[in-house]
VMD Tcl script that draws the C-alpha trace (Angstrom):
set ca {
  {-0.76 7.67 1.14}
  {-1.56 6.82 -2.76}
  {-2.80 9.35 -5.10}
  {-4.40 8.28 -8.57}
  {-7.35 7.52 -10.30}
  {-8.87 4.04 -11.03}
  {-6.82 1.47 -13.24}
  {-8.56 1.49 -16.55}
  {-5.99 0.00 -18.94}
  {-6.22 -3.59 -17.45}
  {-9.52 -5.56 -17.19}
  {-11.08 -5.45 -13.70}
  {-12.20 -8.74 -12.53}
  {-15.29 -9.76 -10.41}
  {-15.83 -12.41 -8.25}
  {-18.77 -11.93 -5.59}
  {-18.15 -8.71 -3.59}
  {-14.67 -8.57 -4.80}
  {-13.21 -6.53 -7.59}
  {-9.35 -6.90 -8.78}
  {-6.68 -7.17 -11.46}
  {-5.52 -10.67 -12.23}
  {-2.66 -10.65 -14.60}
  {0.02 -13.20 -15.31}
  {0.85 -16.62 -14.14}
  {3.29 -18.25 -11.57}
  {3.49 -17.65 -7.79}
  {1.05 -14.95 -6.75}
  {2.10 -11.47 -5.70}
  {-0.76 -9.84 -3.77}
  {-0.64 -6.13 -3.81}
  {-2.54 -3.98 -1.34}
  {-3.01 -0.13 -2.16}
  {-3.14 2.78 0.37}
  {-5.50 5.01 1.78}
  {-5.94 7.11 -1.28}
  {-5.37 4.12 -3.26}
  {-5.85 3.59 -6.91}
  {-4.88 0.42 -8.75}
  {-2.78 2.61 -11.31}
  {-0.13 3.45 -9.09}
  {0.98 -0.08 -9.69}
  {1.17 -0.10 -13.10}
  {4.79 -0.43 -13.47}
  {4.90 -3.31 -11.03}
  {1.95 -5.10 -12.80}
  {3.62 -4.81 -16.47}
  {6.90 -6.17 -15.10}
  {5.96 -8.82 -12.66}
  {3.41 -10.21 -14.95}
  {6.06 -11.88 -17.05}
  {7.25 -13.97 -14.12}
  {4.40 -13.96 -11.36}
  {0.55 -14.06 -11.14}
  {0.03 -10.38 -9.92}
  {-3.26 -9.65 -8.15}
  {-4.32 -6.35 -6.83}
  {-7.92 -6.28 -5.17}
  {-9.82 -2.96 -4.56}
  {-10.13 -2.61 -0.73}
  {-13.59 -1.03 0.37}
  {-12.21 1.92 1.71}
  {-15.23 4.09 1.62}
  {-17.84 1.16 1.56}
  {-17.44 -0.35 5.13}
  {-20.05 0.91 7.96}
  {-18.21 3.69 9.87}
  {-18.06 2.00 12.98}
  {-15.90 -1.06 11.24}
  {-13.83 1.22 9.24}
  {-10.59 0.09 10.21}
  {-7.22 -1.75 9.55}
  {-8.80 -4.96 11.21}
  {-11.81 -4.77 8.85}
  {-9.79 -4.56 5.84}
  {-7.39 -7.31 6.99}
  {-10.56 -9.66 7.27}
  {-11.69 -8.25 3.78}
  {-8.37 -9.57 2.35}
  {-8.47 -12.96 4.05}
  {-11.96 -13.36 2.64}
  {-10.48 -12.34 -0.69}
  {-7.74 -14.95 -0.22}
  {-10.25 -17.79 0.55}
  {-12.55 -16.87 -2.45}
  {-9.56 -17.28 -5.03}
  {-8.05 -19.96 -3.17}
  {-4.69 -18.34 -3.09}
  {-1.62 -20.05 -1.25}
  {2.22 -19.63 -1.11}
  {1.75 -15.47 -1.38}
  {4.20 -12.91 -1.70}
  {2.37 -10.00 0.18}
  {3.12 -6.58 -1.17}
  {1.73 -3.27 0.49}
  {2.15 0.28 0.37}
  {1.46 2.76 2.88}
  {-2.08 1.74 4.59}
  {-1.88 -1.30 2.41}
  {1.41 -2.29 4.20}
  {-0.22 -1.97 7.53}
  {-3.17 -4.16 6.35}
  {-0.32 -6.65 4.96}
  {1.34 -6.80 8.52}
  {-2.15 -7.31 10.25}
  {-2.96 -10.07 7.68}
  {0.36 -11.82 7.70}
  {0.25 -11.85 11.63}
  {-3.28 -13.65 11.49}
  {-2.59 -16.37 8.93}
  {1.11 -16.32 8.45}
  {0.99 -19.96 6.81}
  {-0.52 -18.29 3.86}
  {2.55 -16.12 2.94}
  {6.07 -17.10 1.73}
  {7.26 -13.31 1.86}
  {6.35 -9.96 2.77}
  {7.30 -6.66 0.74}
  {6.73 -3.18 2.64}
  {7.07 0.08 1.08}
  {6.36 3.20 2.89}
  {4.28 1.28 5.39}
  {2.25 2.58 8.12}
  {2.15 0.36 11.41}
  {4.67 2.12 13.50}
  {4.32 5.85 12.87}
  {3.04 8.33 10.25}
  {2.63 11.69 9.32}
  {-0.61 11.71 7.73}
  {-2.95 14.94 7.07}
  {-3.01 15.93 10.47}
  {-6.47 14.79 11.32}
  {-8.57 17.00 9.13}
  {-8.87 19.01 5.89}
  {-9.92 22.39 7.12}
  {-9.52 23.93 3.72}
  {-10.89 20.90 1.61}
  {-12.57 23.39 -0.76}
  {-9.12 24.87 -1.61}
  {-7.58 23.07 -4.49}
  {-4.08 24.91 -3.92}
  {-4.15 23.75 -0.18}
  {-4.83 20.16 -1.61}
  {-2.21 20.24 -4.04}
  {0.44 21.22 -1.36}
  {-0.85 18.08 0.84}
  {-0.45 15.78 -2.11}
  {3.04 17.01 -2.71}
  {4.28 16.19 0.66}
  {3.65 12.20 -1.00}
  {6.58 12.73 -3.54}
  {9.93 14.14 -3.67}
  {9.41 15.39 -7.39}
  {6.69 18.11 -7.58}
  {6.22 17.32 -11.15}
  {4.24 13.89 -9.97}
  {1.58 16.28 -8.47}
  {-0.38 16.63 -11.68}
  {-3.60 18.63 -12.13}
  {-5.32 14.96 -12.63}
  {-4.12 13.85 -9.08}
  {-5.38 17.06 -7.53}
  {-8.93 17.01 -9.38}
  {-9.32 13.26 -8.12}
  {-8.55 13.89 -4.57}
  {-10.48 17.09 -4.53}
  {-13.31 14.89 -5.66}
  {-12.86 12.41 -2.82}
  {-12.37 15.03 0.02}
  {-15.24 16.92 -1.28}
  {-17.71 13.77 -0.53}
  {-18.05 14.12 3.30}
  {-19.12 10.69 3.49}
  {-15.79 9.51 2.04}
  {-13.62 12.01 3.81}
  {-15.04 10.91 7.21}
  {-14.09 7.32 6.20}
  {-10.67 8.52 4.99}
  {-10.23 10.19 8.69}
  {-11.49 7.01 10.40}
  {-8.88 4.87 8.52}
  {-5.85 7.26 9.44}
  {-6.80 7.30 12.97}
  {-7.46 3.37 12.77}
  {-3.77 3.01 11.72}
  {-2.37 5.42 14.22}
  {-4.17 3.56 16.84}
  {-2.95 -0.08 15.57}
  {0.70 -0.03 16.41}
  {2.49 -3.15 15.14}
  {5.95 -2.52 17.12}
  {5.37 -5.53 19.64}
  {4.30 -7.89 16.88}
  {7.43 -7.35 14.78}
  {9.69 -9.94 16.23}
  {7.13 -12.53 15.49}
  {7.19 -12.51 11.80}
  {9.11 -15.43 10.16}
  {8.82 -14.89 6.63}
  {11.43 -13.05 4.85}
  {10.68 -9.30 4.38}
  {11.75 -6.85 1.91}
  {11.52 -3.32 2.81}
  {11.67 -0.74 0.02}
  {11.76 2.83 1.13}
  {12.22 6.41 -0.33}
  {14.98 8.15 1.40}
  {12.87 11.17 1.12}
  {9.67 9.82 2.77}
  {8.09 12.35 4.87}
  {5.08 10.47 5.78}
  {6.51 7.28 6.92}
  {10.12 8.70 7.27}
  {13.57 6.74 7.06}
  {13.45 6.08 10.87}
  {10.27 4.19 10.30}
  {12.04 1.77 7.71}
  {14.73 1.14 10.17}
  {12.52 0.39 13.01}
  {10.95 -2.20 10.70}
  {14.29 -3.54 9.63}
  {15.55 -3.58 13.16}
  {12.77 -5.73 14.73}
  {11.62 -8.06 11.76}
  {14.05 -10.73 12.04}
  {14.47 -11.68 8.49}
  {14.19 -8.43 6.93}
  {16.34 -6.47 4.28}
  {16.08 -2.58 3.64}
  {16.56 -1.14 0.32}
  {16.67 2.88 -0.31}
  {15.70 4.78 -3.21}
  {17.17 8.21 -3.44}
  {15.06 11.18 -4.35}
  {12.05 9.47 -3.54}
  {8.96 10.08 -1.40}
  {6.18 7.79 -0.01}
  {5.40 5.84 -3.24}
  {8.40 4.56 -4.53}
  {6.87 2.12 -6.99}
  {5.10 5.12 -8.58}
  {7.76 7.60 -8.50}
  {10.56 5.27 -9.44}
  {9.20 2.24 -10.90}
  {12.17 0.88 -12.62}
  {14.39 1.34 -9.81}
  {11.72 -0.36 -7.40}
  {11.08 -3.37 -9.73}
  {14.62 -4.07 -10.12}
  {15.22 -3.94 -6.43}
  {12.29 -6.49 -5.82}
  {13.18 -8.69 -8.83}
  {16.84 -9.00 -7.26}
  {15.55 -9.61 -3.99}
  {12.99 -12.26 -4.85}
  {15.49 -14.14 -7.13}
  {18.16 -14.13 -4.53}
  {15.78 -15.24 -1.89}
  {13.58 -18.00 -4.09}
  {15.42 -18.98 -7.21}
}
mol new
graphics top color blue
foreach p $ca { graphics top sphere $p radius 0.5 }
foreach p [lrange $ca 0 end-1] q [lrange $ca 1 end] { graphics top cylinder $p $q radius 0.2 }
display resetview
């Protein structure tokens, strides 16, 4: 899961129902955030890759869909609508956590749109989420401990992250949507689909990820035919946030190796 506030430093663009960041020029890297996802989690990635690529980060409607439609499949349809609206093609699809899961579903349905896929801490096979509920959601220290499992370094759990997450889980309507999305991700297992992905796939994983642990990365690497797995040590579930420079170096090298 991703934790952070909404991205403020870069202009948020709007087109129809879609709000998104759109920076740089070149081949498109389409970035999909996770369940608690804020666009600011990808600050380092955007700043680095906008020099060589067009980096687009749409805000997914995690809390805006009708409850009955709140799930991975509906988010994938939203992303396909976004791609059509912006007339995108030849896309490098990058997803973290739930965003990785949405990437898998989207790439399965329209593989011709995508040149490559990048998964980091992706759900889709197995994950340790929040255990299905927030029995003590009014307790900020409890929430701090829940956030801490996202990271290897406890210093990443700032008061600001705790406050943002506390506000979210204190909103009953949003909390119900969060739990619905988490359950949808668990039900929507992608294992049988993995051998059918033909595009090159880069897997970047925190070696200390406890939410989608290392064996999940190894399963993806085993079953996606053209995949390559890279580890980041002393790193949890959000590598692009905890170790942005190392993440960018790995992805940069892989893209140059595969597409230069």
